N, CA, C and O atoms as a GROMACS GRO file, in nm:
protein
  392
    1MET      N    1   5.535   9.681   8.219
    1MET     CA    2   5.607   9.605   8.319
    1MET      C    3   5.524   9.484   8.363
    1MET      O    4   5.578   9.377   8.388
    2LYS      N    5   5.393   9.504   8.374
    2LYS     CA    6   5.307   9.393   8.413
    2LYS      C    7   5.306   9.284   8.307
    2LYS      O    8   5.302   9.165   8.339
    3LYS      N    9   5.310   9.324   8.181
    3LYS     CA   10   5.310   9.227   8.072
    3LYS      C   11   5.439   9.146   8.075
    3LYS      O   12   5.438   9.024   8.056
    4PHE      N   13   5.550   9.213   8.100
    4PHE     CA   14   5.680   9.144   8.109
    4PHE      C   15   5.678   9.044   8.225
    4PHE      O   16   5.724   8.931   8.212
    5ARG      N   17   5.625   9.087   8.337
    5ARG     CA   18   5.618   9.001   8.456
    5ARG      C   19   5.531   8.879   8.429
    5ARG      O   20   5.568   8.767   8.466
    6SER      N   21   5.416   8.898   8.366
    6SER     CA   22   5.327   8.785   8.338
    6SER      C   23   5.390   8.690   8.237
    6SER      O   24   5.370   8.569   8.245
    7THR      N   25   5.466   8.744   8.141
    7THR     CA   26   5.535   8.659   8.044
    7THR      C   27   5.639   8.572   8.113
    7THR      O   28   5.651   8.453   8.083
    8ILE      N   29   5.715   8.631   8.205
    8ILE     CA   30   5.815   8.555   8.279
    8ILE      C   31   5.748   8.449   8.367
    8ILE      O   32   5.795   8.336   8.374
    9ASP      N   33   5.641   8.486   8.434
    9ASP     CA   34   5.569   8.390   8.518
    9ASP      C   35   5.517   8.273   8.436
    9ASP      O   36   5.528   8.158   8.479
   10GLN      N   37   5.461   8.300   8.320
   10GLN     CA   38   5.410   8.194   8.233
   10GLN      C   39   5.523   8.102   8.188
   10GLN      O   40   5.507   7.980   8.184
   11PHE      N   41   5.637   8.160   8.153
   11PHE     CA   42   5.752   8.080   8.110
   11PHE      C   43   5.801   7.988   8.222
   11PHE      O   44   5.832   7.872   8.197
   12VAL      N   45   5.807   8.040   8.344
   12VAL     CA   46   5.852   7.960   8.459
   12VAL      C   47   5.754   7.847   8.486
   12VAL      O   48   5.796   7.736   8.518
   13LYS      N   49   5.623   7.874   8.475
   13LYS     CA   50   5.523   7.769   8.497
   13LYS      C   51   5.536   7.658   8.394
   13LYS      O   52   5.524   7.540   8.426
   14GLU      N   53   5.562   7.696   8.268
   14GLU     CA   54   5.580   7.595   8.163
   14GLU      C   55   5.704   7.510   8.191
   14GLU      O   56   5.701   7.388   8.172
   15LEU      N   57   5.814   7.574   8.236
   15LEU     CA   58   5.934   7.497   8.268
   15LEU      C   59   5.909   7.401   8.385
   15LEU      O   60   5.958   7.288   8.383
   16GLU      N   61   5.834   7.446   8.485
   16GLU     CA   62   5.804   7.359   8.598
   16GLU      C   63   5.719   7.240   8.556
   16GLU      O   64   5.738   7.129   8.604
   17LEU      N   65   5.624   7.264   8.464
   17LEU     CA   66   5.542   7.153   8.415
   17LEU      C   67   5.626   7.054   8.334
   17LEU      O   68   5.607   6.932   8.346
   18ARG      N   69   5.718   7.106   8.253
   18ARG     CA   70   5.805   7.016   8.175
   18ARG      C   71   5.896   6.936   8.267
   18ARG      O   72   5.921   6.818   8.242
   19TRP      N   73   5.945   7.000   8.375
   19TRP     CA   74   6.033   6.930   8.469
   19TRP      C   75   5.954   6.822   8.544
   19TRP      O   76   6.006   6.713   8.569
   20ALA      N   77   5.831   6.852   8.580
   20ALA     CA   78   5.748   6.755   8.653
   20ALA      C   79   5.709   6.637   8.565
   20ALA      O   80   5.685   6.527   8.615
   21SER      N   81   5.702   6.658   8.434
   21SER     CA   82   5.662   6.550   8.344
   21SER      C   83   5.777   6.451   8.319
   21SER      O   84   5.753   6.340   8.272
   22ILE      N   85   5.900   6.490   8.349
   22ILE     CA   86   6.015   6.400   8.332
   22ILE      C   87   6.013   6.297   8.444
   22ILE      O   88   5.982   6.332   8.558
   23PRO      N   89   6.046   6.171   8.415
   23PRO     CA   90   6.050   6.070   8.522
   23PRO      C   91   6.153   6.106   8.630
   23PRO      O   92   6.252   6.176   8.603
   24VAL      N   93   6.129   6.057   8.751
   24VAL     CA   94   6.213   6.092   8.866
   24VAL      C   95   6.358   6.046   8.846
   24VAL      O   96   6.450   6.119   8.882
   25LYS      N   97   6.379   5.930   8.790
   25LYS     CA   98   6.516   5.881   8.767
   25LYS      C   99   6.592   5.975   8.674
   25LYS      O  100   6.711   6.002   8.695
   26LYS      N  101   6.525   6.023   8.572
   26LYS     CA  102   6.590   6.115   8.478
   26LYS      C  103   6.617   6.249   8.545
   26LYS      O  104   6.721   6.311   8.520
   27GLN      N  105   6.524   6.295   8.632
   27GLN     CA  106   6.548   6.418   8.707
   27GLN      C  107   6.671   6.404   8.796
   27GLN      O  108   6.754   6.495   8.804
   28GLN      N  109   6.684   6.289   8.862
   28GLN     CA  110   6.800   6.265   8.948
   28GLN      C  111   6.928   6.263   8.866
   28GLN      O  112   7.031   6.316   8.909
   29ARG      N  113   6.924   6.201   8.748
   29ARG     CA  114   7.042   6.196   8.662
   29ARG      C  115   7.082   6.336   8.616
   29ARG      O  116   7.201   6.370   8.616
   30TYR      N  117   6.982   6.419   8.576
   30TYR     CA  118   7.013   6.557   8.537
   30TYR      C  119   7.073   6.635   8.654
   30TYR      O  120   7.173   6.706   8.638
   31THR      N  121   7.012   6.622   8.770
   31THR     CA  122   7.062   6.694   8.888
   31THR      C  123   7.203   6.651   8.922
   31THR      O  124   7.288   6.735   8.953
   32LEU      N  125   7.228   6.521   8.918
   32LEU     CA  126   7.363   6.470   8.949
   32LEU      C  127   7.465   6.517   8.846
   32LEU      O  128   7.578   6.553   8.882
   33SER      N  129   7.428   6.518   8.719
   33SER     CA  130   7.523   6.562   8.616
   33SER      C  131   7.552   6.713   8.629
   33SER      O  132   7.667   6.754   8.616
   34PHE      N  133   7.450   6.794   8.655
   34PHE     CA  134   7.473   6.938   8.673
   34PHE      C  135   7.560   6.965   8.796
   34PHE      O  136   7.648   7.051   8.792
   35PHE      N  137   7.534   6.893   8.904
   35PHE     CA  138   7.615   6.910   9.025
   35PHE      C  139   7.759   6.865   8.999
   35PHE      O  140   7.853   6.929   9.047
   36SER      N  141   7.777   6.756   8.925
   36SER     CA  142   7.913   6.707   8.894
   36SER      C  143   7.991   6.810   8.813
   36SER      O  144   8.109   6.833   8.840
   37VAL      N  145   7.926   6.869   8.715
   37VAL     CA  146   7.993   6.973   8.634
   37VAL      C  147   8.029   7.092   8.721
   37VAL      O  148   8.138   7.148   8.709
   38TYR      N  149   7.938   7.132   8.808
   38TYR     CA  150   7.963   7.244   8.899
   38TYR      C  151   8.081   7.212   8.992
   38TYR      O  152   8.168   7.296   9.014
   39ALA      N  153   8.083   7.090   9.047
   39ALA     CA  154   8.192   7.052   9.137
   39ALA      C  155   8.326   7.048   9.063
   39ALA      O  156   8.427   7.092   9.117
   40LEU      N  157   8.328   6.996   8.940
   40LEU     CA  158   8.452   6.993   8.862
   40LEU      C  159   8.502   7.133   8.832
   40LEU      O  160   8.622   7.159   8.840
   41LEU      N  161   8.412   7.224   8.796
   41LEU     CA  162   8.453   7.362   8.771
   41LEU      C  163   8.510   7.426   8.897
   41LEU      O  164   8.610   7.497   8.892
   42THR      N  165   8.445   7.402   9.011
   42THR     CA  166   8.492   7.460   9.136
   42THR      C  167   8.630   7.407   9.172
   42THR      O  168   8.718   7.484   9.208
   43VAL      N  169   8.649   7.276   9.163
   43VAL     CA  170   8.780   7.217   9.195
   43VAL      C  171   8.886   7.266   9.097
   43VAL      O  172   8.999   7.292   9.137
   44GLY      N  173   8.851   7.279   8.970
   44GLY     CA  174   8.946   7.327   8.871
   44GLY      C  175   8.989   7.470   8.898
   44GLY      O  176   9.107   7.503   8.885
   45ILE      N  177   8.895   7.555   8.935
   45ILE     CA  178   8.929   7.695   8.963
   45ILE      C  179   9.014   7.704   9.089
   45ILE      O  180   9.112   7.779   9.092
   46ILE      N  181   8.978   7.630   9.193
   46ILE     CA  182   9.057   7.631   9.317
   46ILE      C  183   9.198   7.580   9.290
   46ILE      O  184   9.295   7.636   9.340
   47PHE      N  185   9.210   7.474   9.212
   47PHE     CA  186   9.341   7.419   9.176
   47PHE      C  187   9.422   7.522   9.099
   47PHE      O  188   9.541   7.539   9.125
   48HIS      N  189   9.360   7.590   9.006
   48HIS     CA  190   9.429   7.692   8.927
   48HIS      C  191   9.480   7.806   9.015
   48HIS      O  192   9.594   7.850   9.000
   49VAL      N  193   9.396   7.853   9.105
   49VAL     CA  194   9.436   7.964   9.192
   49VAL      C  195   9.548   7.922   9.286
   49VAL      O  196   9.646   7.994   9.301
   50ILE      N  197   9.534   7.808   9.350
   50ILE     CA  198   9.632   7.766   9.449
   50ILE      C  199   9.765   7.727   9.384
   50ILE      O  200   9.871   7.771   9.429
   51ILE      N  201   9.761   7.646   9.282
   51ILE     CA  202   9.884   7.593   9.223
   51ILE      C  203   9.951   7.694   9.129
   51ILE      O  204  10.071   7.720   9.143
   52TYR      N  205   9.878   7.750   9.036
   52TYR     CA  206   9.941   7.832   8.934
   52TYR      C  207   9.964   7.976   8.977
   52TYR      O  208  10.073   8.030   8.956
   53GLN      N  209   9.864   8.039   9.036
   53GLN     CA  210   9.879   8.181   9.065
   53GLN      C  211   9.958   8.207   9.192
   53GLN      O  212  10.039   8.300   9.195
   54THR      N  213   9.938   8.130   9.296
   54THR     CA  214  10.013   8.154   9.419
   54THR      C  215  10.147   8.083   9.418
   54THR      O  216  10.235   8.118   9.497
   55GLY      N  217  10.166   7.986   9.332
   55GLY     CA  218  10.292   7.913   9.326
   55GLY      C  219  10.402   7.990   9.256
   55GLY      O  220  10.520   7.967   9.283
   56LYS      N  221  10.367   8.081   9.168
   56LYS     CA  222  10.467   8.158   9.094
   56LYS      C  223  10.507   8.281   9.176
   56LYS      O  224  10.420   8.351   9.228
   57PRO      N  225  10.636   8.306   9.188
   57PRO     CA  226  10.676   8.427   9.260
   57PRO      C  227  10.647   8.551   9.175
   57PRO      O  228  10.669   8.552   9.054
   58SER      N  229  10.598   8.651   9.239
   58SER     CA  230  10.566   8.776   9.170
   58SER      C  231  10.691   8.862   9.163
   58SER      O  232  10.763   8.876   9.262
   59GLU      N  233  10.718   8.918   9.046
   59GLU     CA  234  10.839   8.996   9.027
   59GLU      C  235  10.824   9.140   9.076
   59GLU      O  236  10.923   9.207   9.103
   60ASN      N  237  10.702   9.186   9.090
   60ASN     CA  238  10.684   9.326   9.129
   60ASN      C  239  10.664   9.343   9.279
   60ASN      O  240  10.640   9.455   9.324
   61VAL      N  241  10.672   9.237   9.356
   61VAL     CA  242  10.660   9.247   9.501
   61VAL      C  243  10.798   9.218   9.561
   61VAL      O  244  10.852   9.108   9.545
   62ARG      N  245  10.853   9.316   9.630
   62ARG     CA  246  10.982   9.299   9.694
   62ARG      C  247  10.963   9.291   9.844
   62ARG      O  248  10.885   9.366   9.902
   63ILE      N  249  11.035   9.200   9.906
   63ILE     CA  250  11.030   9.187  10.050
   63ILE      C  251  11.153   9.256  10.106
   63ILE      O  252  11.266   9.216  10.079
   64GLU      N  253  11.129   9.361  10.183
   64GLU     CA  254  11.239   9.439  10.241
   64GLU      C  255  11.214   9.459  10.389
   64GLU      O  256  11.104   9.438  10.439
   65LYS      N  257  11.319   9.501  10.456
   65LYS     CA  258  11.308   9.534  10.596
   65LYS      C  259  11.226   9.662  10.610
   65LYS      O  260  11.241   9.755  10.530
   66ILE      N  261  11.141   9.667  10.710
   66ILE     CA  262  11.060   9.786  10.734
   66ILE      C  263  11.148   9.894  10.795
   66ILE      O  264  11.219   9.870  10.893
   67LYS      N  265  11.142  10.012  10.735
   67LYS     CA  266  11.225  10.122  10.782
   67LYS      C  267  11.150  10.201  10.888
   67LYS      O  268  11.030  10.227  10.874
   68ASN      N  269  11.221  10.238  10.994
   68ASN     CA  270  11.162  10.316  11.101
   68ASN      C  271  11.157  10.462  11.058
   68ASN      O  272  11.262  10.520  11.029
   69PRO      N  273  11.040  10.524  11.051
   69PRO     CA  274  11.032  10.663  11.006
   69PRO      C  275  11.096  10.760  11.104
   69PRO      O  276  11.138  10.869  11.064
   70MET      N  277  11.105  10.724  11.231
   70MET     CA  278  11.165  10.814  11.329
   70MET      C  279  11.316  10.830  11.306
   70MET      O  280  11.372  10.936  11.333
   71GLU      N  281  11.381  10.727  11.255
   71GLU     CA  282  11.524  10.736  11.226
   71GLU      C  283  11.549  10.837  11.114
   71GLU      O  284  11.647  10.911  11.118
   72GLN      N  285  11.464  10.839  11.017
   72GLN     CA  286  11.481  10.933  10.906
   72GLN      C  287  11.461  11.076  10.953
   72GLN      O  288  11.532  11.166  10.908
   73ILE      N  289  11.367  11.099  11.042
   73ILE     CA  290  11.344  11.235  11.093
   73ILE      C  291  11.462  11.282  11.175
   73ILE      O  292  11.504  11.397  11.163
   74GLU      N  293  11.517  11.194  11.258
   74GLU     CA  294  11.631  11.232  11.341
   74GLU      C  295  11.755  11.260  11.258
   74GLU      O  296  11.834  11.347  11.293
   75LYS      N  297  11.772  11.189  11.148
   75LYS     CA  298  11.889  11.210  11.063
   75LYS      C  299  11.881  11.342  10.989
   75LYS      O  300  11.982  11.410  10.972
   76SER      N  301  11.762  11.380  10.945
   76SER     CA  302  11.753  11.500  10.862
   76SER      C  303  11.760  11.628  10.945
   76SER      O  304  11.826  11.723  10.903
   77LYS      N  305  11.696  11.634  11.060
   77LYS     CA  306  11.698  11.751  11.149
   77LYS      C  307  11.674  11.881  11.072
   77LYS      O  308  11.752  11.976  11.085
   78ILE      N  309  11.572  11.884  10.994
   78ILE     CA  310  11.539  12.003  10.916
   78ILE      C  311  11.481  12.108  11.009
   78ILE      O  312  11.394  12.080  11.091
   79VAL      N  313  11.531  12.230  10.994
   79VAL     CA  314  11.480  12.341  11.074
   79VAL      C  315  11.358  12.396  11.003
   79VAL      O  316  11.366  12.439  10.888
   80LEU      N  317  11.247  12.394  11.071
   80LEU     CA  318  11.124  12.442  11.011
   80LEU      C  319  11.116  12.593  11.023
   80LEU      O  320  11.149  12.649  11.128
   81LYS      N  321  11.072  12.658  10.917
   81LYS     CA  322  11.058  12.802  10.917
   81LYS      C  323  10.911  12.836  10.933
   81LYS      O  324  10.822  12.756  10.905
   82ASP      N  325  10.889  12.957  10.978
   82ASP     CA  326  10.754  13.004  10.993
   82ASP      C  327  10.696  13.034  10.854
   82ASP      O  328  10.750  13.117  10.781
   83SER      N  329  10.590  12.968  10.819
   83SER     CA  330  10.535  12.986  10.686
   83SER      C  331  10.471  13.123  10.670
   83SER      O  332  10.461  13.174  10.558
   84LEU      N  333  10.428  13.183  10.780
   84LEU     CA  334  10.367  13.316  10.772
   84LEU      C  335  10.469  13.420  10.727
   84LEU      O  336  10.437  13.505  10.644
   85SER      N  337  10.590  13.414  10.780
   85SER     CA  338  10.692  13.511  10.740
   85SER      C  339  10.735  13.490  10.595
   85SER      O  340  10.768  13.587  10.526
   86VAL      N  341  10.735  13.369  10.548
   86VAL     CA  342  10.772  13.342  10.409
   86VAL      C  343  10.665  13.398  10.317
   86VAL      O  344  10.696  13.459  10.214
   87ASN      N  345  10.540  13.379  10.353
   87ASN     CA  346  10.432  13.430  10.268
   87ASN      C  347  10.424  13.581  10.267
   87ASN      O  348  10.392  13.640  10.164
   88LEU      N  349  10.454  13.646  10.379
   88LEU     CA  350  10.446  13.791  10.384
   88LEU      C  351  10.556  13.857  10.303
   88LEU      O  352  10.540  13.971  10.258
   89LYS      N  353  10.666  13.790  10.284
   89LYS     CA  354  10.775  13.848  10.206
   89LYS      C  355  10.748  13.839  10.057
   89LYS      O  356  10.816  13.903   9.977
   90ASN      N  357  10.651  13.760  10.020
   90ASN     CA  358  10.617  13.748   9.881
   90ASN      C  359  10.554  13.879   9.834
   90ASN      O  360  10.470  13.934   9.904
   91LYS      N  361  10.591  13.929   9.718
   91LYS     CA  362  10.543  14.058   9.671
   91LYS      C  363  10.394  14.058   9.643
   91LYS      O  364  10.331  14.164   9.640
   92PHE      N  365  10.339  13.945   9.624
   92PHE     CA  366  10.197  13.936   9.597
   92PHE      C  367  10.117  13.985   9.718
   92PHE      O  368  10.011  14.045   9.703
   93TYR      N  369  10.168  13.960   9.836
   93TYR     CA  370  10.097  13.997   9.958
   93TYR      C  371  10.134  14.137  10.011
   93TYR      O  372  10.071  14.186  10.105
   94GLU      N  373  10.233  14.200   9.954
   94GLU     CA  374  10.275  14.330  10.002
   94GLU      C  375  10.189  14.440   9.944
   94GLU      O  376  10.135  14.428   9.833
   95ARG      N  377  10.177  14.549  10.021
   95ARG     CA  378  10.104  14.666   9.975
   95ARG      C  379  10.197  14.759   9.899
   95ARG      O  380  10.317  14.766   9.924
   96ASP      N  381  10.138  14.828   9.808
   96ASP     CA  382  10.216  14.931   9.740
   96ASP      C  383  10.222  15.053   9.831
   96ASP      O  384  10.118  15.105   9.872
   97SER      N  385  10.342  15.097   9.863
   97SER     CA  386  10.356  15.213   9.949
   97SER      C  387  10.397  15.332   9.865
   97SER      O  388  10.507  15.332   9.809
   98LYS      N  389  10.312  15.433   9.854
   98LYS     CA  390  10.341  15.553   9.774
   98LYS      C  391  10.317  15.675   9.852
   98LYS      O  392  10.335  15.785   9.801
   0.00000   0.00000   0.00000
C-alpha cells in the first residue's frame, strides 16, 4: 500500500511540474476551454431534462380525485368476527376426546 501511495504521489508531482512549466497564457486557455466544455455539458443536460423529459406527458401517471377512505368503510359496514372463536373451531386446535 505504501508503494502504491508513493507511486501516486510521484505521478502527481510530475503533473504539477509539467503544469508549472507551461506558460501562464496557455494555462489560462486550457482552464477556459475545460470550463467552457463543462458549462456546455451542464447547460445541455439541464436543457434535456427540462425540455424533453418533463415536457412529455407520462402515460403511466394518472391524475384522479383522491378518494376518502372513510367513505369506503362506511359503505361496506363489515361485521368483524372474533378471530379467537374462528381459530378454536379449527380442528387443528381441538383436542382429541376419547
